[in-house]
C-alpha positions in Angstrom: 83.3 42.8 -72.2 86.1 41.7 -74.5 85.9 43.9 -77.7 87.7 44.7 -80.9 87.0 46.6 -84.1 87.2 44.6 -87.3 86.4 44.2 -91.0 84.4 41.1 -91.7 84.8 39.4 -95.1 81.6 38.8 -97.1 80.2 35.3 -97.0 81.3 34.3 -100.5 84.9 35.4 -99.8 84.8 33.4 -96.5 83.6 30.3 -98.5 86.4 30.8 -101.1 88.9 31.0 -98.3 87.4 28.0 -96.6 88.0 25.9 -99.7 91.7 27.0 -99.7 92.0 26.2 -96.0 90.6 22.7 -96.5 93.5 22.0 -98.8 96.0 23.5 -96.3 94.9 21.1 -93.6 96.4 18.1 -95.5 99.8 19.7 -95.9 102.9 18.8 -93.8 102.9 20.6 -90.4 99.1 21.3 -90.6 98.2 18.6 -88.1 100.0 20.5 -85.3 97.8 23.6 -85.8 94.4 24.5 -84.2 92.4 25.8 -87.2 89.9 28.6 -87.0 86.9 28.7 -89.2 84.7 31.3 -91.1 82.8 32.4 -88.0 86.1 33.6 -86.5 87.6 35.1 -89.6 88.1 38.9 -89.6 90.7 41.6 -90.1 91.2 43.1 -86.6 91.5 46.9 -86.8 92.1 47.5 -83.1 91.9 45.2 -80.1 90.4 46.8 -77.0 90.5 43.9 -74.6 88.1 44.1 -71.6 86.0 47.3 -71.9 83.6 48.3 -69.2 79.9 48.4 -70.4 79.7 52.1 -69.5 82.2 53.0 -72.2 80.6 51.0 -75.0 78.1 53.7 -76.1 80.9 56.3 -76.4 83.2 53.9 -78.1 80.4 53.0 -80.6 79.7 56.6 -81.3 83.4 57.4 -81.9 83.8 54.4 -84.1 80.8 55.7 -86.1 82.5 59.0 -86.6 85.8 57.3 -87.5 84.0 55.2 -90.1 82.2 58.2 -91.6 85.6 60.0 -92.1 86.9 56.9 -94.0 85.9 56.2 -97.7 84.8 52.8 -98.7 87.7 50.9 -100.3 88.6 47.7 -102.2 90.1 44.7 -100.4 90.8 41.1 -101.1 92.3 38.2 -99.1 95.7 37.4 -100.6 98.7 35.3 -99.6 99.7 34.6 -96.1 102.3 34.7 -93.4 103.2 33.7 -89.9 103.9 35.1 -86.5 106.1 33.5 -83.9 107.7 30.8 -86.0 104.4 29.2 -87.0 102.5 29.9 -83.8 100.0 31.8 -85.9 99.3 31.2 -89.6 97.4 34.0 -91.3 96.0 35.2 -94.7 97.0 38.6 -95.8 95.3 41.5 -97.6 95.5 43.2 -101.0 93.8 46.4 -102.1 93.8 49.9 -100.7 96.1 49.0 -97.7 96.8 52.7 -97.0 93.1 53.3 -96.3 92.9 50.1 -94.3 95.8 51.3 -92.1 94.2 54.7 -91.7 90.9 53.1 -90.6 92.9 50.9 -88.1 94.6 54.1 -86.7 91.2 55.8 -86.4 89.7 52.8 -84.6 92.5 52.9 -82.1 92.2 56.6 -81.6 88.4 56.3 -81.2 89.0 53.9 -78.3 91.5 56.2 -76.6 89.2 59.2 -76.9 86.3 57.1 -75.4 88.4 56.3 -72.4 89.4 52.7 -73.3 92.8 51.8 -71.8 94.9 50.8 -74.7 98.2 49.0 -74.6 101.3 50.1 -76.5 100.7 51.1 -80.1 102.0 48.6 -82.7 102.4 49.1 -86.4 99.3 47.7 -88.1 99.7 44.5 -90.0 96.5 43.4 -91.9 95.9 39.7 -91.3 93.2 37.2 -90.9 94.2 34.4 -88.5 93.7 30.9 -90.0 95.4 28.7 -87.3 97.4 28.8 -84.1 99.9 26.6 -82.3 101.2 26.6 -78.7 104.7 25.8 -80.0 106.8 26.7 -83.0 105.5 24.8 -86.1 107.0 24.5 -89.6 104.3 26.0 -91.8 106.4 26.5 -94.9 104.1 24.2 -97.0 101.0 26.2 -95.9 102.8 29.5 -96.8 103.8 28.2 -100.2 100.2 27.2 -100.9 98.8 30.5 -99.6 101.2 32.5 -101.8 99.1 31.7 -104.8 95.7 32.5 -103.2 93.7 35.6 -103.9 90.0 36.0 -103.2 87.7 38.2 -105.2 88.0 41.9 -104.4 85.1 43.4 -102.5 84.3 47.0 -101.3 84.7 47.4 -97.6 81.8 49.6 -96.6 81.5 49.1 -92.9 83.4 48.3 -89.8 82.2 46.1 -87.0 82.5 46.3 -83.2 82.9 42.7 -82.2 82.6 41.0 -78.8 84.6 37.8 -78.3 83.5 35.1 -75.9 86.5 33.0 -74.9 86.1 29.2 -74.5 85.2 28.1 -71.0 84.5 24.4 -71.3 88.1 23.3 -71.3 87.3 21.0 -74.3 90.3 20.8 -76.6 89.8 22.6 -79.9 86.9 24.7 -78.6 86.9 28.1 -80.5 86.0 31.5 -79.2 82.5 32.8 -80.2 82.1 36.1 -81.8 79.2 38.5 -81.6 78.9 41.7 -83.7 77.8 44.4 -81.3 77.6 47.2 -83.8 78.2 47.9 -87.5 79.1 51.4 -88.7 79.0 52.4 -92.4 82.1 53.9 -94.0 81.8 57.4 -95.5 80.4 57.2 -99.0 78.9 53.8 -98.2 75.3 55.1 -98.1 
């Protein structure tokens, strides 16, 4: 199964971001993007790819230990950026980014220790993907609008192990479906 560890924003933060994204969709360059929606919004901590079912219990246990060793921390959605000359438009993060990076490192280490084959290690960049494009797209207007956006701050108190189901219908615009397989509380989260 295709898995990743993530932080899921609270529903009210997702609604706040959705209002911002509605405005972005009317800006120059936005019509060339495939927009994601609240069901797909998350801060990926570690992407695992295809994981054999036999490894999931060990991965889940190790993620639980990684979460327990990490204190709950404040986070907000703030600003935005792009990857690949507009191929991905994303919202950024503000808050205790040092703890966020530490949790991402621990989520990656948990997978390695559980026997999950991980690709090369990349420096963690907190982002929540809003839209994608198959080709380079001028997203400057969207970036300018996102520069002034900041959601309310919430306390991150759990990490989620999420399964993604890729589109299979071939229908243009179909989005992946996400299923939370496990939730693990952060240390001090109760």
